[in-house]
N, C-alpha and C positions, 0 to 999 in steps of 0.2 A: 504494500500500500504506500501511497505517496501523498504528501500534504499539498493541497492546491488552494489558492486564494482567488476567489472570483469577486470582481467588482461588478455590481448589477445596478443599472439605472432603471428606476421604476417610476410610474406616475405616482404622485403624492395624493393618494386617495384611500378611503377606508377599505379594509379587507385585503390589501395587496400583500402585506406581511403574512397573513394567515394562509393565503393561496400559495405563496412561495414555500413556507414551512410545510404545508400539507403535501406539496410535491415530493419533498424529501422523505417525509414520513410514509407516504404510500409506497415508496420504492425501498423502504427499509434502510435508508442511508442516514447516518448520524451527522449533524452539523456540529463541528468542533467549536466554532466561534461564529457569532453573528452580531454585527453592529449595523444599525440603521440610523440615518440622520438626514437632515436637509442638505440641499446643495445651494449653489449660487442662484439657481432658478427655483422659485417657490412652487412650481408645478411638478418638480422632480425631486425624488429622494434617492439616496445611494445606499445600497446594501453591500457590506463586505462579508462574504461567506467563506469560512475556512472548512474544507472537507478533506477527509482521508480516503481517497479513492484511487483506483487504477485507471489507466488511460481511457479504455473503452467506456467504462461507467461514467467518467467525467464528460466524455463526448455526449453520451445519452442524456445526462442531467442538463448539460448546457443546451442541448436541442430542445428538451422539454421545457426548460425555463423560458427559452426564447419564444415558445408557442403561447405562453401566458399573455393575454391581451395587454396587461398593464406593464409588461417588461419592454423597455425602450432599447437597452443595449447591455451587452455582457462582454467582459474582458478578463482573461486570466492575468493575474498580477504576478509576474515572475520576480524572483528575488533580485536578480541583477538589474531589472528595469523599474523598480518601484521602492518607495519608502514604506516601511511597515512599522506600526507602533501600537502599543497597548498602554493603558493607564491602570495603575494599581493604587488603591488606598488600603493601608493596612495598619491595624492598631496592635502595638506590641508593648511589652513591659518596658517601662522607662528605666534605662540604665546607661552608663557610659559606653558599654559594649554595643548596645543597639544603636546609639548615636554614631559610634565609630563605623558600624556597618552601613548605616544610612549615608554617611559621608563618602564611604568607599564606592557606593553604588549611585552617587549623585541624587539620592532621594532627598526630598524637602520635608522638614518637620512642619506639618500643616496644623497640628494641634498638640498641646502638651499639658498633661496633668501631673500630679505628684507620682501616680503609679503607672501611667501609660503615656505613650506618644503615638500620634497618628502620622504616618509617613505617606507622602505622595511621590510616586515614581512614574516616569514616562520612558518607554524604551522598547526595544525589540522583545519578542517573546522570550528569547533566550536570556536577555538581560534581566527581565522581570523574574524569570524562573530562578536565576542565580541569586537574586536578592532574597527571594523567599526561602531558598535552601539555606542561605546564611542566617536568616532570621529565625528559622524554625526552632533551633535549640534554645532560643532566648525567649520563647513565649509569645507566639502569635495568638492574639485574643480574638481578632475578627479581621476579615478581609473582604474586599470587593474588587473585582477585576473586570475591566471593559473587554469587549471583544476586540479583535484586531481591526485596525483601520489601515487602508493602503491607498497610496497616491502614486501615479506614474511619475517618473523622473523626467525632467526636460520640459520642452514646450508643448508636447502633445497632451491632449486631454481626452478622456472617454466621452465627455459631453460633446466636444467638437466633432469627434468621429461619428457619433450616433445620432445626436439630436438634429443636426442639420440634414442628415440623410433620411430621418424619419419624419421630418416636417414639423417638429415640435419646438424648434429653437426660438421661434419668434413669439414672444409672450403676448404681443398685441393682437395676434390672430386667434380669436376665440374658437375657431373651427378646426384648429390643428391637432388638438389632443385626441388620443384614441378613446373611443367609447368604452365604457366599462360593461362589456357584455356578460360578465360573470356574476353580476349582482342581481 
């Protein structure tokens, strides 16, 4: 199995996330990470989906995703061509050692009490994992971790490649968005 990161542009409308998640569920594929948020265009949201699949299964999933009415564009985010980051908030026992570990990993102290500190870290999945490994022996009390987000390096954008070809790049044209046939 191999880890694949897909960037998926979708219409910003109710039910889209449920339809995308349902597609994976019906096929018995697990989503390792899912992050969804707005884009520079208020009519479009971007999903970053991390999957552990083999080549043919990835091709099938991509083809099925693209068949969903609300999907505008899909791109696999290769490690060499993209920036990938996660955010971690973690509450740990307040000690000189945990502060030293935070400094080593460029984590920021976001909150501090007498017995705990809350750290904020942004980095690659491996950097976040390394921080957690170092903190574990010192008392992780609570943590929350975002899904992976990814952005292509350089001038090219997923939106430029897909929205203009799909006819949804011009926000002033109210007839350009794809109808939501699945509601």
